[in-house]
C-alpha positions in Angstrom: 43.5 83.3 102.7 46.0 85.3 100.4 46.1 84.4 96.8 48.9 84.2 94.3 48.9 86.1 91.2 47.5 83.5 89.1 45.1 82.0 91.4 43.8 86.2 91.2 44.1 86.4 87.2 42.0 82.8 87.3 39.3 84.3 89.6 39.1 87.8 87.5 38.2 85.7 84.2 36.1 83.5 86.3 33.7 86.0 87.4 33.9 88.4 84.2 33.2 85.5 81.9 30.0 84.2 84.2 26.7 85.2 83.4 26.0 85.3 87.2 26.1 88.7 89.4 29.1 89.9 90.6 28.0 89.6 93.8 27.0 85.9 93.7 30.2 85.2 91.7 32.3 86.8 94.3 30.1 84.4 97.4 31.0 81.6 95.6 34.9 81.7 94.7 35.1 83.5 98.9 36.2 86.8 98.3 34.2 90.4 98.8 33.0 92.9 95.9 35.6 95.3 97.3 38.3 92.9 96.7 37.4 92.1 93.1 37.1 95.5 92.1 40.2 96.4 93.4 42.1 93.6 91.7 40.1 94.5 88.6 41.4 98.0 88.5 44.9 96.9 89.4 45.1 94.7 86.5 43.4 97.1 83.9 45.7 100.0 84.9 49.0 97.7 84.7 50.9 97.7 81.5 50.6 94.4 79.0 54.2 93.3 79.9 53.9 93.5 83.8 49.8 92.6 84.1 50.2 89.2 85.8 53.3 90.7 88.0 50.8 93.8 89.2 48.6 91.3 91.4 51.3 89.8 93.1 51.3 90.0 96.9 53.0 93.2 97.9 52.6 92.4 101.7 56.0 92.0 103.3 56.1 89.2 105.9 58.7 87.1 107.9 62.4 88.2 107.8 61.6 91.2 105.2 59.0 92.7 107.6 60.1 96.0 109.0 58.5 95.2 112.9 60.8 92.0 112.8 64.4 93.9 113.0 62.6 94.3 116.7 63.3 90.4 117.6 67.0 90.5 116.2 67.8 93.4 118.3 66.6 91.9 121.2 69.5 90.7 123.0 71.5 93.9 122.2 68.7 95.7 124.2 68.4 93.4 127.1 72.3 94.1 127.5 72.2 97.7 127.6 69.3 97.7 129.8 71.8 95.6 132.4 74.3 98.1 132.0 71.8 101.0 131.9 68.7 100.4 133.2 67.8 103.8 133.9 68.2 104.8 130.0 64.9 105.5 128.3 63.8 104.4 125.0 65.4 107.7 123.0 68.7 107.1 124.7 68.7 103.0 123.9 68.1 103.8 120.3 70.5 106.2 119.7 73.4 103.6 121.6 72.0 100.8 119.4 72.1 103.3 116.2 76.1 103.7 117.3 76.6 100.0 117.3 75.1 99.2 114.4 71.8 98.4 115.0 69.2 100.7 113.6 66.1 100.8 115.7 63.8 103.8 115.9 62.3 104.7 119.5 59.2 103.7 118.9 60.9 100.1 118.1 62.1 100.3 120.9 59.0 101.2 123.1 57.1 98.5 121.5 59.8 96.0 122.0 60.2 96.9 126.1 56.3 96.8 126.4 56.6 93.1 124.7 59.2 92.3 127.0 57.2 93.7 130.1 60.2 96.0 130.8 58.6 99.9 129.7 59.1 101.6 133.0 62.2 102.2 134.8 61.7 99.9 138.1 61.1 96.9 135.9 64.2 98.0 134.1 66.6 98.2 137.1 64.8 94.9 138.9 65.5 93.1 135.6 69.1 94.4 135.6 69.7 93.1 139.0 69.5 90.1 138.3 72.4 89.7 135.7 76.1 90.3 135.8 77.3 93.7 134.5 79.8 94.1 131.7 81.4 97.1 132.5 81.3 98.9 129.2 79.0 99.6 126.5 81.7 99.2 124.0 81.4 95.2 124.8 77.7 95.1 124.6 78.0 94.5 120.7 80.3 91.5 120.9 78.5 87.9 121.2 78.5 88.0 124.7 75.4 86.3 126.5 74.0 87.7 129.4 74.9 85.9 132.5 73.3 85.8 136.1 74.4 86.3 139.4 74.9 83.2 141.3 72.3 84.7 144.0 69.7 84.9 141.0 70.1 81.6 139.7 69.7 79.9 142.8 66.6 82.0 143.9 65.3 80.5 140.3 65.4 77.0 141.5 64.7 77.3 144.7 61.1 79.1 143.2 60.4 76.1 141.3 62.1 73.1 144.1 60.2 74.8 147.2 57.6 77.4 146.1 56.4 74.7 143.5 56.1 77.3 140.9 56.1 75.7 137.0 59.4 75.6 135.5 58.0 77.4 132.3 56.4 80.5 133.9 59.5 81.1 135.8 61.9 80.6 132.4 59.3 83.2 130.7 59.1 85.6 133.6 63.5 85.6 133.7 63.8 85.6 129.8 65.4 82.1 130.7 65.5 78.5 128.3 64.4 75.4 129.9 67.7 73.8 129.0 69.8 76.4 130.9 67.3 76.2 133.9 67.6 72.4 134.1 71.1 72.9 133.9 71.4 74.9 137.1 68.8 72.5 138.6 71.1 69.4 138.4 73.9 71.6 139.8 72.0 72.7 142.8 70.9 69.4 143.6 74.4 67.9 143.0 75.9 70.7 145.3 73.0 69.6 148.4 74.1 66.1 148.0 77.6 66.7 148.0 77.4 69.3 150.9 79.1 71.7 148.7 78.5 75.4 149.0 75.1 76.3 146.1 76.5 80.1 145.6 79.8 78.2 144.1 78.3 75.6 142.2 75.6 78.0 140.9 78.7 80.3 139.6 80.0 80.9 136.2 82.0 77.6 135.1 83.0 78.7 131.8 87.0 79.8 131.5 88.1 82.9 130.5 91.4 85.0 130.0 94.2 82.5 130.7 92.0 79.4 132.2 90.7 79.4 128.6 92.2 76.3 126.5 92.1 78.5 123.3 94.5 81.2 125.1 98.0 82.1 123.4 100.6 82.4 125.8 102.7 85.9 125.5 105.8 83.4 125.2 104.5 82.0 122.0 103.3 85.0 120.5 106.7 86.4 120.8 107.9 83.0 118.8 105.7 83.5 116.3 106.7 86.9 116.0 110.8 86.0 115.8 109.7 83.3 112.8 108.0 86.2 111.2 110.8 88.2 111.2 113.5 85.6 110.0 111.1 83.9 107.7 108.1 86.1 106.3 106.9 83.8 103.4 106.3 80.8 106.0 102.8 80.1 106.0 100.5 79.3 109.0 101.2 75.7 108.8 105.3 76.0 108.7 105.0 78.4 111.7 102.6 75.9 113.3 104.9 72.9 112.9 108.0 74.8 114.2 106.1 75.4 117.6 104.2 72.9 120.3 101.2 73.8 122.0 99.3 75.3 119.1 98.1 74.4 116.0 97.4 76.3 112.4 94.2 77.5 113.3 95.8 79.4 116.3 98.5 80.7 114.3 95.7 82.0 111.6 94.4 84.1 115.0 97.4 85.4 115.8 98.3 86.8 112.4 94.7 88.1 112.1 95.0 90.0 115.5 98.1 91.5 114.9 97.6 92.4 111.2 99.9 90.0 109.6 97.6 87.5 107.9 98.8 88.1 104.1 102.3 87.8 103.1 103.3 91.4 102.4 102.2 92.7 105.7 104.5 89.7 107.2 107.1 91.0 104.7 107.0 94.8 105.9 106.8 93.9 109.9 109.8 92.1 108.9 111.9 94.6 107.0 110.5 97.2 110.1 112.1 94.9 112.4 115.4 94.1 110.7 116.3 97.7 109.7 115.9 99.7 112.3 118.1 102.8 111.4 120.5 104.0 114.4 120.6 108.0 115.5 123.7 109.3 114.8 124.9 112.7 116.5 127.9 114.9 116.3 130.2 115.3 113.3 129.4 112.4 111.7 125.5 113.4 111.7 126.7 117.1 110.1 128.5 115.2 106.9 125.4 112.6 106.6 123.2 116.0 105.9 126.1 117.0 103.7 126.5 114.1 101.5 123.8 111.9 102.1 124.6 108.3 103.4 127.4 107.3 104.5 128.2 103.7 103.8 129.7 101.6 106.4 131.0 98.8 104.8 132.8 99.7 101.1 131.3 98.1 98.4 134.5 97.4 96.3 136.4 94.5 98.1 140.4 94.6 99.4 143.0 94.3 96.6 144.4 91.0 95.7 144.2 87.8 97.6 145.1 88.3 101.2 145.1 84.4 102.2 148.2 82.8 103.5 148.8 80.0 100.8 148.2 82.8 98.2 150.7 85.7 99.7 153.4 83.0 100.2 153.1 81.8 96.6 153.7 85.0 95.8 156.2 86.1 98.0 158.7 87.7 95.6 156.1 90.0 93.8 154.3 90.8 97.2 157.9 91.6 98.9 159.2 93.7 95.7 157.7 97.3 97.3 159.1 96.5 100.7 162.8 95.8 99.5 162.3 99.0 97.2 161.0 101.0 100.4 163.3 99.6 102.6 166.7 100.2 100.6 165.4 103.9 99.5 164.7 104.9 103.0 167.8 103.5 104.4 169.9 105.5 102.1 168.0 108.7 102.9 168.5 108.1 106.7 171.9 107.7 106.3 172.3 110.9 104.0 170.5 112.8 106.9 172.2 111.4 109.5 176.0 112.1 108.0 174.3 115.8 106.7 173.0 116.4 109.8 176.6 115.3 111.9 178.8 117.5 109.7 176.5 120.7 110.4 176.7 120.3 114.3 180.3 119.9 113.9 180.9 123.6 112.8 182.7 125.9 114.9 180.2 128.6 115.6 176.4 129.3 114.9 177.4 131.4 111.9 179.2 128.4 109.9 176.1 126.1 110.7 173.4 128.8 109.2 175.8 128.6 106.2 175.7 125.2 105.9 172.4 124.7 106.3 171.6 127.3 103.5 174.7 126.0 101.1 172.9 122.1 101.5 169.7 123.7 100.8 170.8 125.3 97.7 172.4 122.1 96.5 169.1 120.0 97.0 167.2 122.6 95.1 169.9 122.5 92.1 170.1 118.8 92.1 166.5 118.6 91.9 165.7 121.1 88.9 168.8 119.6 87.2 167.3 115.9 87.7 163.8 117.0 86.8 165.1 118.6 83.2 167.1 115.6 82.1 164.1 114.3 80.9 164.2 116.9 77.8 167.9 115.8 77.1 
C-alpha cells in the first residue's frame, strides 16, 4: 500500500507520541520498522519549508515510467521487423532513434522478449505474415501493419476448421478480435456466394487515385492558377470557385505545396507573373553597361491623338505641315534650277566653275544672314 505525504506525516507523529514501543506501534499501523526509520530520517533531514513535500511518493509510474516507452514504440518496432526481420536489437534501436523513437538496445531486447520475437527465426516467421512497406522511411508514418490475404485465410480457417480459440489465434498474431471477426464475416460471405476466398480477404482500403479524398492534378493546377491571379483569396473563396473540392481539401493542397499563408501565396504569384526573359547579343551588352532598359516609356505620347480632338484642332495641327511643305517646295525648285544651269554648261571646266561659284555664294549668303542679327 502506498501512503500520501499527509498520511506518512500523521503516522510518524502518532508513533512518536505513542507510549508503546516502535515495534508495537508499527505493527498496529501495518508498516515495518525499517520503513518508519526511513521516513523519520527523510523528515528530520529535510529543510523546514519542504518537510511535508519530502515525504511525497517519488516512485514514477504510468506514462512517466521509463519502461512505459516500450509499449508506445511497439508499432514502430513491429513495422521494422516486417521490413527487416534479420536485424538485431542494436540495429533496430539505431533505426528507431533515427526515426525519433529513443529506445535503448536493452529496451528493444525486453520488448522483443515480451512479443516472443527474440530470435531471428521468429521474426522472419512473423514478417512472412504481413505485407512489406518497401522503404523504411515510410515506417514512421501512421500506417497499420497489414496481413497477406493467404495469412488472413489461414487465421480464419484455424478457428473454423481446426477449432482453435479466437483469443489464442489473435494473441499469437498480435491481432484484435474485432479485426478477426471482420475477416471471418468476409470469409463466410465469400464461401456462400462462391467467390474467391483470397479476393475476399484482400485489402479493401482505397489508395492513390481510388481514394475519395484524392485531389486530381487538374484541380491542383486550377488552384495554382487562382493563386497566381488572386493571392489574397482565402481557402473558402478558392473552394467556392471550384467543383469537387471543399475548404479542407484546398487547405491540404496549400499545406502540401507550402502556400498556407498569404505571404507565401503572394511570393508565388510574383514569381509566376514576372519571369525575366534572357537577352542575347547587342541588347545584352547595352543592358550590362546601362542597367535595365525599359520596354515601355514612362512618358505618355504628346498631345491628344484621338480623331475628334485632332479634327477639332486641325489648324494648329496642320500649321507645321504647311510651313515644312512650302519651304521644302521652294528649296527643291531652287536646287532643280541650279542643277539645270550647271548641266547646261559647254565644257567640264565651266561646270566646275559654276559649282564653286554657287558654293561661295551660298556661304557668303549664310554669313550675311548670320551677321544681320548684330544690326
